[in-house]
Backbone as a chain_set.jsonl record, in Angstrom:
{"seq": "MHVIRTLLPTEFDLLKDHLLRLDREDRRLRFTGQCDDDTVARHADGLDRFRAVVVAWIADGAVRAAAELLRFDPPGAQRAELAVTVEKDWQDEGIGTELLRRALTIARNRRMEQVFMICLSENGRMRHIANKFRGRMIELDGEIGATLDLLAPDGLSLFQEAMDVGHAAVGSAFAQWTKQKRSRIA", "coords": {"N": [[-131.888, 240.054, 152.457], [-131.802, 239.837, 156.051], [-130.774, 237.595, 159.181], [-130.584, 237.562, 162.643], [-128.912, 235.636, 164.687], [-127.645, 232.983, 167.071], [-124.407, 231.695, 167.099], [-123.625, 228.532, 166.191], [-121.022, 226.874, 168.353], [-119.161, 224.997, 166.618], [-119.274, 227.161, 164.323], [-117.505, 229.375, 164.675], [-115.709, 230.153, 162.938], [-117.122, 231.928, 161.041], [-117.241, 234.237, 162.711], [-114.644, 234.918, 162.666], [-113.61, 235.562, 160.364], [-115.439, 237.556, 160.067], [-114.832, 239.384, 161.91], [-111.949, 239.738, 160.694], [-112.843, 241.469, 158.423], [-112.637, 243.791, 159.285], [-112.127, 247.111, 158.702], [-109.328, 249.283, 159.225], [-109.234, 251.393, 161.0], [-111.783, 250.443, 162.408], [-111.093, 247.961, 163.287], [-108.976, 248.349, 165.421], [-110.498, 250.148, 167.192], [-112.021, 247.918, 168.44], [-110.612, 245.956, 169.267], [-109.013, 247.572, 170.999], [-106.449, 249.243, 170.147], [-103.764, 249.02, 167.492], [-103.819, 245.665, 165.439], [-102.787, 242.93, 163.654], [-103.236, 240.703, 161.073], [-102.995, 238.173, 162.014], [-103.26, 238.264, 164.996], [-105.887, 238.691, 165.321], [-107.154, 236.775, 164.237], [-105.893, 234.758, 165.805], [-107.306, 235.524, 168.118], [-110.041, 234.551, 167.279], [-109.791, 232.188, 166.795], [-109.261, 231.008, 169.282], [-111.651, 231.461, 171.108], [-113.121, 230.262, 174.066], [-115.373, 227.799, 173.669], [-117.307, 226.939, 175.123], [-117.773, 229.027, 176.867], [-118.106, 231.027, 175.811], [-120.907, 233.227, 173.852], [-121.586, 233.837, 171.121], [-123.326, 235.968, 169.493], [-124.809, 236.595, 166.448], [-125.3, 239.046, 163.406], [-126.152, 238.015, 160.447], [-125.714, 238.432, 157.219], [-126.927, 237.398, 153.805], [-125.209, 235.279, 154.399], [-123.19, 235.63, 155.547], [-121.454, 236.759, 158.472], [-122.162, 239.871, 159.84], [-122.08, 241.688, 161.948], [-121.582, 241.348, 164.644], [-121.917, 240.7, 168.673], [-120.093, 239.483, 171.205], [-119.721, 237.365, 174.328], [-118.553, 236.576, 176.54], [-117.809, 234.078, 179.425], [-116.585, 235.178, 182.281], [-113.695, 233.291, 184.022], [-114.016, 231.71, 187.152], [-115.706, 228.65, 186.25], [-119.021, 229.243, 186.457], [-119.082, 231.61, 187.763], [-120.348, 235.029, 187.442], [-120.441, 237.065, 186.393], [-119.008, 239.078, 182.726], [-117.397, 239.369, 180.204], [-118.13, 241.619, 177.592], [-118.396, 242.662, 173.691], [-118.812, 244.151, 171.081], [-119.123, 244.775, 167.493], [-119.603, 246.226, 164.093], [-119.511, 246.093, 161.127], [-118.337, 248.487, 158.729], [-120.46, 249.303, 156.5], [-122.375, 248.702, 157.848], [-123.43, 249.774, 159.976], [-124.509, 252.888, 161.97], [-127.567, 252.027, 161.806], [-128.668, 250.811, 163.86], [-127.87, 247.825, 164.668], [-126.072, 247.219, 166.368], [-127.245, 248.028, 168.614], [-129.426, 246.319, 168.926], [-127.846, 243.881, 168.527], [-126.561, 243.857, 171.382], [-128.345, 244.181, 173.224], [-129.713, 241.556, 172.787], [-127.706, 240.112, 173.658], [-127.129, 240.666, 176.1], [-129.299, 239.694, 176.943], [-129.335, 237.303, 176.836], [-127.129, 236.702, 178.778], [-128.314, 237.358, 181.132], [-130.702, 235.4, 181.582], [-128.895, 233.21, 181.966], [-128.004, 233.719, 184.42], [-126.164, 235.757, 184.846], [-125.003, 238.715, 186.846], [-123.79, 240.727, 185.843], [-122.361, 242.805, 183.188], [-119.494, 243.354, 181.551], [-118.086, 246.114, 179.913], [-115.447, 247.039, 177.615], [-113.997, 250.006, 176.116], [-112.081, 252.015, 174.114], [-111.531, 255.659, 174.422], [-112.325, 257.022, 172.787], [-113.781, 255.875, 171.242], [-117.194, 256.755, 170.554], [-119.634, 255.354, 169.602], [-119.355, 253.009, 170.765], [-119.559, 253.595, 173.837], [-122.083, 255.365, 173.474], [-123.888, 253.327, 173.038], [-123.82, 251.756, 175.187], [-124.371, 253.688, 177.051], [-127.332, 253.563, 176.455], [-128.346, 251.535, 177.556], [-127.805, 251.824, 180.213], [-125.45, 251.606, 181.97], [-122.607, 251.578, 183.756], [-120.084, 254.035, 183.436], [-116.384, 254.321, 183.822], [-113.51, 256.052, 183.194], [-110.102, 255.685, 182.389], [-106.749, 255.909, 181.646], [-107.238, 256.72, 179.225], [-109.232, 254.297, 178.088], [-112.157, 253.277, 178.445], [-114.336, 251.871, 180.658], [-117.361, 250.112, 181.137], [-119.787, 249.318, 182.988], [-122.752, 247.026, 183.052], [-125.778, 246.334, 185.028], [-127.393, 243.121, 185.229], [-130.962, 242.042, 186.019], [-132.165, 239.579, 187.568], [-133.023, 236.487, 185.755], [-136.534, 236.041, 184.302], [-139.86, 235.522, 183.627], [-140.438, 237.213, 181.864], [-138.068, 237.688, 180.388], [-137.159, 235.022, 179.543], [-139.214, 234.273, 178.115], [-138.772, 236.242, 175.873], [-136.35, 235.305, 175.05], [-136.894, 233.532, 173.812], [-138.459, 233.9, 171.94], [-136.95, 235.616, 170.914], [-134.787, 233.595, 169.657], [-136.834, 232.002, 168.345], [-137.617, 233.657, 166.169], [-134.736, 233.733, 164.775], [-134.867, 230.945, 163.736], [-137.076, 230.991, 162.053], [-136.651, 232.583, 160.499], [-134.092, 231.584, 159.072], [-134.737, 229.485, 158.114], [-136.499, 230.389, 156.208], [-134.794, 232.166, 154.468], [-133.219, 230.121, 153.644], [-135.194, 228.422, 152.197], [-135.965, 230.77, 150.01], [-133.206, 231.1, 148.671], [-132.815, 228.385, 147.454], [-135.019, 228.615, 146.177], [-134.47, 230.715, 144.074], [-132.066, 229.462, 143.22], [-133.513, 227.14, 141.707], [-135.159, 228.907, 139.949], [-132.927, 229.942, 138.106]], "CA": [[-132.458, 239.796, 154.071], [-130.942, 239.128, 157.295], [-130.994, 237.096, 160.255], [-129.743, 237.303, 163.849], [-128.732, 234.454, 165.646], [-126.417, 233.013, 167.913], [-123.495, 230.954, 166.216], [-122.507, 227.31, 166.95], [-119.543, 226.84, 168.553], [-118.773, 225.201, 164.768], [-119.2, 228.546, 163.578], [-117.186, 230.546, 164.774], [-114.749, 230.979, 162.04], [-117.778, 233.165, 160.146], [-116.965, 235.227, 162.916], [-113.477, 235.263, 162.008], [-113.77, 236.051, 158.731], [-116.421, 238.8, 160.158], [-113.34, 240.347, 162.293], [-111.111, 239.976, 159.463], [-113.112, 242.17, 157.493], [-113.307, 245.23, 159.781], [-111.332, 248.215, 158.491], [-108.159, 249.578, 160.422], [-110.233, 251.707, 162.507], [-112.957, 249.517, 163.288], [-110.664, 247.016, 164.281], [-108.28, 249.057, 166.672], [-112.02, 250.545, 168.034], [-112.272, 246.416, 168.652], [-109.495, 245.136, 170.236], [-107.83, 248.639, 171.82], [-105.017, 249.272, 169.455], [-103.462, 248.234, 166.402], [-103.424, 244.213, 165.021], [-102.818, 242.696, 162.407], [-104.832, 239.709, 160.786], [-102.648, 236.918, 162.686], [-103.878, 238.305, 166.065], [-107.274, 238.957, 164.905], [-107.178, 235.053, 163.635], [-105.456, 234.094, 166.901], [-108.299, 235.819, 169.168], [-111.035, 233.987, 166.971], [-109.437, 230.482, 166.821], [-108.619, 230.823, 170.819], [-112.575, 231.378, 172.339], [-112.997, 228.87, 174.228], [-116.004, 227.261, 172.921], [-117.578, 226.401, 176.677], [-117.75, 230.322, 177.74], [-118.452, 232.161, 174.523], [-121.967, 232.941, 173.356], [-121.624, 235.191, 169.765], [-124.869, 236.582, 168.285], [-124.355, 237.369, 165.228], [-126.044, 239.439, 162.323], [-126.133, 237.807, 159.594], [-126.823, 238.629, 155.405], [-126.273, 236.296, 152.645], [-124.55, 234.076, 154.853], [-121.962, 235.865, 155.823], [-121.565, 237.543, 159.69], [-121.638, 241.377, 159.19], [-121.851, 242.386, 163.144], [-121.467, 240.249, 166.15], [-121.617, 240.61, 170.112], [-119.176, 238.532, 171.755], [-120.684, 237.623, 174.995], [-117.392, 235.673, 177.375], [-118.392, 234.135, 180.573], [-115.349, 235.47, 183.237], [-113.807, 232.37, 185.227], [-113.984, 230.275, 187.273], [-116.62, 228.326, 185.705], [-120.097, 229.419, 187.225], [-118.883, 233.033, 187.618], [-121.46, 235.319, 187.692], [-120.04, 238.099, 185.382], [-119.156, 238.091, 181.564], [-117.326, 240.828, 179.156], [-119.203, 241.684, 175.996], [-117.789, 243.5, 172.78], [-120.008, 244.041, 170.003], [-118.567, 244.75, 166.285], [-120.273, 246.433, 163.161], [-118.733, 246.374, 159.256], [-118.727, 249.571, 158.334], [-121.584, 249.286, 155.767], [-123.484, 248.41, 158.24], [-123.08, 250.995, 161.121], [-125.625, 253.454, 162.006], [-128.414, 250.987, 161.497], [-129.355, 249.941, 165.722], [-127.903, 246.689, 164.411], [-124.935, 247.056, 167.303], [-127.804, 248.113, 169.987], [-129.876, 244.906, 168.582], [-126.847, 243.181, 169.02], [-126.617, 243.925, 172.831], [-129.931, 243.773, 173.487], [-130.186, 239.637, 172.746], [-126.606, 239.514, 174.354], [-128.01, 240.896, 177.622], [-131.04, 238.387, 177.623], [-128.775, 235.512, 177.092], [-126.494, 236.39, 180.048], [-129.255, 237.394, 181.888], [-130.954, 234.123, 181.504], [-127.549, 232.523, 182.394], [-127.755, 234.046, 186.157], [-125.298, 236.809, 184.996], [-125.327, 239.544, 187.378], [-123.043, 242.02, 185.612], [-121.458, 242.755, 182.1], [-118.539, 244.359, 181.493], [-117.508, 246.601, 178.135], [-114.071, 248.07, 177.534], [-113.356, 250.491, 175.002], [-111.118, 253.135, 173.357], [-112.838, 256.898, 175.233], [-112.959, 257.831, 171.792], [-115.454, 255.05, 170.703], [-118.592, 257.2, 170.753], [-120.643, 254.232, 169.365], [-119.811, 251.765, 172.114], [-120.013, 254.344, 174.637], [-124.058, 255.46, 173.518], [-124.728, 252.047, 173.346], [-123.56, 251.565, 176.788], [-125.573, 254.759, 178.128], [-128.579, 253.011, 176.336], [-128.287, 249.962, 178.361], [-127.696, 251.979, 181.619], [-123.959, 251.231, 182.06], [-122.163, 253.013, 184.821], [-118.963, 254.33, 183.117], [-115.587, 254.832, 184.224], [-112.44, 256.307, 182.308], [-108.668, 255.291, 183.206], [-105.854, 255.821, 180.849], [-107.678, 255.965, 177.283], [-110.277, 253.671, 177.598], [-113.573, 253.036, 178.781], [-114.93, 250.682, 181.201], [-118.824, 250.102, 181.373], [-120.292, 247.81, 183.759], [-123.521, 246.412, 182.962], [-125.902, 245.213, 185.792], [-128.819, 242.81, 185.391], [-131.692, 241.719, 186.97], [-132.021, 238.209, 187.713], [-134.05, 236.285, 185.005], [-138.116, 236.102, 185.005], [-140.85, 235.093, 182.245], [-140.454, 237.936, 180.31], [-136.864, 237.674, 179.812], [-137.164, 234.27, 179.339], [-139.987, 234.557, 176.83], [-137.849, 237.411, 174.837], [-134.986, 234.662, 174.541], [-137.536, 232.06, 172.927], [-138.727, 234.765, 170.821], [-135.189, 235.772, 169.551], [-134.552, 232.003, 168.964], [-137.647, 231.142, 167.262], [-137.754, 234.425, 164.924], [-133.978, 233.537, 163.881], [-135.312, 229.855, 163.126], [-137.972, 231.277, 161.267], [-135.671, 233.608, 158.914], [-133.152, 230.751, 158.807], [-135.772, 228.538, 157.029], [-137.186, 231.418, 154.781], [-133.318, 232.421, 153.658], [-132.726, 228.735, 152.729], [-135.888, 228.618, 151.02], [-135.707, 231.562, 149.313], [-131.901, 230.677, 148.086], [-133.141, 226.927, 146.745], [-136.291, 228.553, 144.638], [-133.837, 231.234, 143.163], [-131.668, 228.684, 142.289], [-134.184, 226.245, 140.411], [-135.3, 229.576, 138.642], [-131.905, 230.34, 137.37]], "C": [[-131.508, 239.371, 155.273], [-131.46, 238.499, 158.54], [-130.295, 237.428, 161.661], [-130.267, 235.883, 164.776], [-127.752, 234.014, 166.458], [-125.508, 231.653, 167.396], [-123.672, 229.606, 166.926], [-121.352, 227.529, 167.752], [-118.378, 226.598, 167.207], [-118.808, 226.044, 163.561], [-118.67, 229.525, 163.873], [-116.088, 230.912, 163.805], [-115.549, 231.605, 161.133], [-117.258, 234.176, 161.561], [-115.498, 235.898, 162.745], [-113.069, 235.921, 161.125], [-114.555, 237.781, 159.002], [-115.126, 239.968, 160.511], [-112.249, 241.174, 161.393], [-111.187, 240.923, 158.326], [-113.442, 243.472, 158.103], [-112.351, 245.995, 159.25], [-110.184, 248.624, 159.504], [-108.861, 250.122, 161.111], [-111.089, 251.079, 163.353], [-112.393, 248.783, 164.269], [-109.417, 247.116, 165.853], [-109.428, 249.634, 167.745], [-111.99, 249.051, 168.637], [-111.454, 246.277, 170.025], [-108.399, 246.813, 171.019], [-106.354, 248.843, 171.219], [-104.771, 248.36, 168.266], [-103.55, 246.892, 166.323], [-103.713, 243.914, 164.099], [-103.625, 241.181, 162.13], [-103.991, 238.243, 161.511], [-103.26, 237.733, 164.394], [-105.156, 238.248, 166.085], [-107.773, 237.202, 165.219], [-107.171, 234.464, 165.366], [-106.989, 234.486, 168.515], [-109.326, 234.827, 168.487], [-110.62, 232.663, 167.142], [-109.266, 230.272, 168.643], [-110.035, 231.29, 171.57], [-112.602, 230.276, 172.45], [-115.03, 228.67, 174.55], [-117.22, 227.26, 174.129], [-118.203, 227.779, 177.251], [-118.366, 231.255, 177.065], [-119.566, 231.581, 174.078], [-121.407, 234.004, 172.21], [-123.159, 235.129, 169.237], [-124.732, 237.483, 167.273], [-125.665, 238.106, 163.922], [-125.827, 238.867, 161.146], [-126.535, 238.173, 157.62], [-125.866, 237.953, 154.352], [-125.297, 235.314, 153.053], [-122.694, 234.338, 155.477], [-122.394, 236.728, 157.133], [-121.043, 239.258, 158.977], [-121.623, 242.054, 160.626], [-122.352, 240.907, 164.013], [-121.329, 240.767, 167.452], [-120.95, 239.43, 170.281], [-119.56, 238.619, 173.192], [-119.14, 236.145, 176.127], [-117.484, 236.068, 178.702], [-116.822, 234.377, 181.634], [-114.953, 233.832, 183.969], [-113.773, 232.724, 186.533], [-115.727, 230.134, 186.491], [-117.949, 228.68, 186.832], [-119.931, 230.705, 187.647], [-120.237, 233.995, 187.04], [-121.238, 236.854, 186.384], [-119.481, 237.921, 184.31], [-118.367, 239.729, 181.079], [-118.134, 240.601, 177.87], [-118.202, 243.039, 175.046], [-118.53, 243.045, 171.771], [-119.258, 244.735, 168.308], [-119.455, 245.043, 165.176], [-119.165, 246.924, 162.067], [-119.261, 247.788, 159.617], [-119.672, 249.89, 157.698], [-122.572, 249.134, 156.522], [-123.958, 249.231, 159.505], [-124.312, 251.801, 161.19], [-126.823, 253.074, 161.984], [-129.249, 250.684, 162.972], [-128.857, 248.557, 165.272], [-126.87, 246.781, 165.884], [-126.211, 247.2, 168.85], [-128.868, 246.935, 170.031], [-129.248, 243.839, 169.317], [-127.026, 242.736, 170.806], [-127.625, 243.917, 173.519], [-129.906, 242.176, 174.113], [-128.869, 239.385, 173.473], [-126.867, 239.546, 175.72], [-128.929, 240.334, 178.189], [-130.418, 237.341, 177.748], [-128.168, 235.626, 178.097], [-127.48, 236.679, 181.364], [-129.994, 235.9, 182.301], [-130.096, 233.093, 181.24], [-127.425, 233.021, 183.626], [-127.06, 234.635, 186.255], [-125.696, 237.904, 185.697], [-124.61, 241.258, 186.867], [-122.095, 241.653, 184.637], [-120.453, 243.713, 181.699], [-118.105, 244.684, 179.858], [-116.049, 247.799, 177.779], [-113.723, 248.73, 176.025], [-112.539, 251.343, 174.841], [-112.019, 254.179, 173.789], [-113.072, 257.539, 173.898], [-114.268, 257.064, 170.649], [-116.48, 255.486, 170.843], [-119.892, 256.081, 170.483], [-120.967, 253.313, 170.805], [-120.05, 252.603, 173.297], [-121.616, 254.93, 174.822], [-124.818, 254.267, 173.361], [-124.757, 251.906, 174.836], [-124.479, 252.183, 177.993], [-127.044, 254.255, 177.755], [-129.454, 252.015, 177.239], [-128.238, 250.357, 180.06], [-126.396, 252.257, 181.919], [-123.41, 252.298, 182.17], [-120.578, 253.039, 184.104], [-117.87, 254.773, 183.405], [-114.09, 255.176, 183.531], [-110.925, 256.263, 182.544], [-107.645, 254.99, 181.638], [-106.307, 255.612, 179.401], [-108.614, 255.442, 177.146], [-111.303, 253.952, 178.827], [-113.872, 251.684, 179.756], [-116.528, 251.227, 181.771], [-119.205, 248.72, 181.806], [-121.982, 248.304, 183.911], [-124.626, 245.887, 183.988], [-127.679, 244.79, 185.412], [-129.362, 241.984, 186.156], [-131.797, 239.913, 187.19], [-133.212, 237.841, 186.499], [-135.718, 236.104, 185.298], [-138.775, 235.582, 183.923], [-140.893, 235.711, 181.663], [-139.158, 237.774, 179.84], [-136.002, 235.984, 178.957], [-137.961, 233.72, 178.033], [-139.535, 235.53, 175.261], [-136.71, 236.733, 174.358], [-135.695, 234.019, 173.441], [-137.572, 232.86, 171.942], [-137.769, 235.289, 169.943], [-135.043, 234.119, 168.989], [-135.185, 231.472, 167.835], [-138.191, 232.54, 165.775], [-136.243, 234.104, 163.858], [-134.443, 232.124, 163.133], [-136.271, 229.891, 162.085], [-136.896, 231.978, 159.873], [-134.768, 232.873, 158.575], [-133.59, 229.996, 157.639], [-135.944, 229.413, 155.548], [-135.846, 231.553, 153.933], [-133.139, 231.252, 152.889], [-133.886, 228.538, 151.426], [-136.01, 229.404, 149.956], [-134.658, 231.32, 148.379], [-132.448, 229.275, 147.609], [-134.367, 227.689, 145.565], [-135.537, 229.611, 143.615], [-132.895, 230.364, 142.437], [-131.961, 227.749, 140.976], [-134.692, 227.474, 139.443], [-134.044, 230.131, 137.645], [-131.401, 229.07, 136.6]], "O": [[-130.569, 238.58, 155.189], [-132.563, 238.856, 158.952], [-129.081, 237.551, 161.494], [-131.297, 235.396, 165.241], [-126.826, 234.817, 166.575], [-126.103, 230.577, 167.353], [-123.85, 229.567, 168.144], [-120.78, 228.614, 167.644], [-117.414, 227.261, 166.824], [-118.538, 225.846, 162.376], [-119.104, 230.618, 163.507], [-115.576, 232.025, 163.92], [-114.891, 232.008, 160.173], [-116.719, 235.171, 161.076], [-115.262, 237.106, 162.701], [-112.212, 236.803, 161.152], [-114.325, 238.819, 158.381], [-114.652, 240.899, 159.86], [-111.857, 242.338, 161.303], [-110.299, 241.231, 157.532], [-114.318, 244.204, 157.643], [-111.309, 245.347, 159.342], [-110.263, 248.179, 160.65], [-109.311, 249.458, 162.045], [-111.177, 251.103, 164.58], [-112.684, 248.706, 165.463], [-109.165, 246.372, 166.801], [-109.256, 249.568, 168.962], [-111.889, 249.235, 169.85], [-111.632, 246.43, 171.233], [-107.231, 246.795, 171.407], [-105.31, 248.603, 171.825], [-105.33, 247.288, 168.038], [-103.302, 246.511, 167.467], [-104.695, 244.34, 163.49], [-104.455, 240.687, 162.894], [-104.641, 237.202, 161.417], [-104.165, 236.941, 164.659], [-105.631, 237.642, 167.045], [-108.466, 236.677, 166.09], [-108.099, 233.934, 165.976], [-107.348, 233.809, 169.479], [-109.596, 233.985, 169.343], [-111.395, 231.99, 167.821], [-109.151, 229.117, 169.054], [-109.821, 231.573, 172.748], [-112.339, 229.377, 171.651], [-115.72, 229.252, 175.386], [-118.248, 227.776, 173.689], [-119.112, 227.677, 178.075], [-119.05, 232.16, 177.543], [-119.753, 230.385, 173.858], [-120.781, 234.991, 172.597], [-123.823, 234.247, 168.692], [-124.587, 238.705, 167.232], [-126.756, 237.575, 163.715], [-124.927, 239.523, 160.622], [-127.636, 238.07, 157.08], [-124.652, 237.956, 154.148], [-124.652, 234.62, 152.267], [-121.668, 233.69, 155.684], [-123.449, 237.36, 157.091], [-120.192, 239.662, 158.184], [-121.084, 243.159, 160.573], [-123.125, 239.952, 163.93], [-120.354, 241.519, 167.455], [-121.179, 238.436, 169.592], [-119.787, 239.764, 173.584], [-119.228, 234.918, 176.085], [-117.405, 237.169, 179.245], [-115.996, 233.469, 181.533], [-115.899, 233.198, 184.437], [-113.542, 233.848, 186.976], [-116.576, 230.996, 186.267], [-117.799, 228.356, 188.01], [-121.029, 231.083, 188.055], [-121.023, 233.52, 186.22], [-122.139, 237.359, 185.714], [-119.134, 236.745, 184.195], [-118.676, 240.852, 181.476], [-118.607, 239.584, 177.363], [-117.566, 243.981, 175.518], [-118.862, 241.881, 171.55], [-118.604, 245.663, 168.784], [-120.293, 244.15, 165.054], [-118.298, 247.796, 162.131], [-120.147, 248.165, 160.384], [-120.122, 250.958, 158.113], [-123.698, 249.367, 156.083], [-125.134, 249.093, 159.842], [-125.232, 251.429, 160.461], [-127.511, 254.068, 162.216], [-130.432, 250.346, 162.978], [-129.758, 247.794, 165.619], [-127.358, 245.931, 166.629], [-126.041, 246.58, 169.9], [-129.207, 246.558, 171.152], [-129.665, 243.14, 170.241], [-127.456, 241.696, 171.305], [-127.535, 243.502, 174.674], [-130.012, 241.731, 175.256], [-128.866, 238.276, 174.007], [-126.829, 238.544, 176.435], [-129.352, 240.326, 179.345], [-130.712, 236.461, 178.558], [-128.395, 234.656, 178.82], [-127.275, 236.173, 182.468], [-129.732, 235.394, 183.393], [-130.364, 232.181, 180.458], [-126.355, 232.615, 184.079], [-126.639, 234.734, 187.408], [-126.803, 238.311, 185.346], [-124.808, 242.395, 187.292], [-121.266, 240.749, 184.741], [-120.75, 244.898, 181.548], [-117.883, 243.902, 178.934], [-115.935, 249.025, 177.766], [-113.298, 248.116, 175.046], [-112.026, 251.512, 175.947], [-113.222, 253.944, 173.674], [-113.874, 258.466, 173.786], [-115.103, 257.43, 169.822], [-117.196, 254.652, 171.397], [-120.932, 256.072, 171.141], [-121.943, 253.036, 171.503], [-121.027, 252.166, 173.905], [-122.242, 254.974, 175.881], [-126.036, 254.139, 173.491], [-125.783, 251.966, 175.513], [-124.989, 251.781, 179.04], [-127.945, 254.452, 178.571], [-130.646, 251.829, 177.487], [-128.509, 249.572, 180.968], [-126.23, 253.448, 182.185], [-123.389, 253.356, 181.539], [-119.896, 252.027, 184.258], [-117.96, 256.0, 183.352], [-113.485, 254.118, 183.36], [-110.628, 257.305, 183.129], [-107.821, 254.1, 180.806], [-105.962, 254.732, 178.613], [-109.256, 255.778, 176.151], [-111.186, 254.658, 179.829], [-113.545, 250.556, 179.388], [-116.84, 252.199, 182.458], [-119.073, 247.587, 181.343], [-122.454, 249.289, 184.478], [-124.547, 244.659, 183.953], [-128.689, 245.488, 185.329], [-128.733, 241.236, 186.904], [-131.017, 239.282, 186.476], [-134.136, 238.619, 186.263], [-136.116, 236.037, 186.461], [-137.991, 235.079, 183.118], [-141.357, 235.381, 180.571], [-139.127, 237.707, 178.611], [-134.995, 235.808, 178.271], [-137.514, 232.968, 177.167], [-139.893, 235.451, 174.086], [-136.032, 237.222, 173.453], [-135.227, 233.943, 172.306], [-136.799, 232.678, 171.001], [-137.731, 235.393, 168.717], [-135.268, 233.762, 167.832], [-134.753, 230.865, 166.856], [-138.886, 232.335, 164.78], [-136.301, 234.15, 162.629], [-134.397, 232.153, 161.903], [-136.353, 228.972, 161.27], [-136.658, 231.72, 158.693], [-134.269, 233.303, 157.535], [-133.047, 229.876, 156.54], [-135.656, 229.189, 154.373], [-135.808, 231.086, 152.795], [-132.934, 231.277, 151.676], [-133.675, 228.506, 150.213], [-136.173, 228.846, 148.871], [-135.015, 231.294, 147.201], [-132.131, 229.663, 146.484], [-134.512, 227.345, 144.392], [-135.834, 229.524, 142.423], [-132.831, 230.418, 141.209], [-131.357, 227.55, 139.922], [-134.701, 227.24, 138.235], [-134.263, 230.672, 136.561], [-130.444, 229.154, 135.831]]}, "num_chains": 1, "name": "protein.A"}
């Protein structure tokens, strides 16, 4: 069973564990170049807990996919950067698309006007996902920059986020309940 929910700032170590589990190629695609464990850990540890939102796909207590949304400076800026990662065993299941949808809804409801994504030109999965959301793409020196324009929040976008949060709460409660029930049986 899995749940998709926004990580609390105190749970960002779950994101770090996820990023460290990425295989060599997925890590290269995520960080647009080779990087070691220390670089990945510094990235996760250095996330600004006030500007970052992490939407996570969690299975059995571990983050297996994540969308990192980071609002640009200065505070109150209307733009953000977005990165999506999915561990190898969970790729090609639509998880990245769903995480991106939820992250864009959150950005829209926080009055973001644009979200930017950067990936290597050979990262077909990210280019495909950006295309689904009508991202404008520009290629420069082996990298692709995608810009996604967001509409102003409305009742439907606010309702969608509320439904996503509610679904996550019910899913998390159910996961805890079934975990407790299994431990009593064992």
